[in-house]
N, C-alpha and C positions, 0 to 999 in steps of 0.2 A: 346618537354617537355609539361607535363600535365598541365593544368589549376589547379591554388590552389583552396584545397578544404577547406571548414571553420571546424576550428577543432570540433566545434558541431557536425557537419554530422559523423567526424572520430569516435566521442567518443559515437555515438549513435549506429553506425554500429559496433562496438567493443562491447558496451554492449550488443546490440541485439544479438549478437552470441555467447556470454557468458552466457546469462541468458533469452534471449528472450525475454527481455523488455529494452525499452529506458528510457533515463534521464527524458522526459516529462511525461510519465506516471508514474514513481518514484517520480519525485517531485509533480505531481498531487496527488498522495498518502499522501505522507509525508507532504507537503505543504500546503493542503486543509483537513488534517484529521478533526480538529476541524468545520469546517463548515460542514462537511459531517455527523458527528456522533454527533455532538452538545457538548458543554461544560462538561455536565456530564459524558455521556460516555468516552471522551477525558480525564479527569481527573484519571480515572482508568485504561486505556486501550490504548496502542499505536500502530501503526503499526512497525513491526520491519525489514520485508523483503519483497520485492514483487518479485517474481519470475516466470516467464511464467504463469502469470494470478493465481497464487496462492498467497494469501496475508497471510503473517504469524503476528499476534497480539500478544502481551504479556499484560496479565491483570495482576492488583496487587494483586487478590485474586481471589478464586474458584467461589464465587456468581458472580463476572464480569466474569469469564470465559463462566460460564453458558449463564448468560445473554446474552453475545457476539452469541453463537451458536443459539440462540432463535431469535437474531437479523441480522444473516446473509444475510438474502436476502433484507431486508432493507439497511443495509450497503453496501450491493453491487451496489443496484439501486443510492443511493445517491452519492457514489463514481461517477457511470456514469454520474448522472444529474451535481454535483458539478465540479468533476475533469475530466471529460471525459476520466475516466480510465475502461477499462473492467477487473474485477476482477470473476473468474470462481468460486474459493474456496478460503473461509477464514479458515486457520488454527489458533487454540487457544494454546497458552501456558499459564503457570501461571510462573510471575514472581517468583524467588528465595528469599526469604528472605535475608536482606543485613545488 
C-alpha cells in the first residue's frame, strides 16, 4: 500500500494537469493583487483567470483597460516580486455593464 499523499499535493497535480497553473500561483495572483498593483488600479481592474502563464484581467471601463495594457510589464514584474508568480502575458477585457 502506498503512503498517504496530502490533499494539497493531489489538488496541485490536478490543477497543473488541467491548466498548467498550481493553486499557489493562483492564490498569489488573486490574494496579493492589490499589493502588486496598488489600491487605485485594484479598484478598477481585477484578475479573473490565470491559465498557463496568461493572466486575464477585467477592467471596469475602456480607459482602465488601456491603462493596464500600458502597465502590463510593470504588473508582471510586481506579481513576480510580491506573489512569486510568473505571468507571461496579460489579456485585458472590459466588464459588461450590470
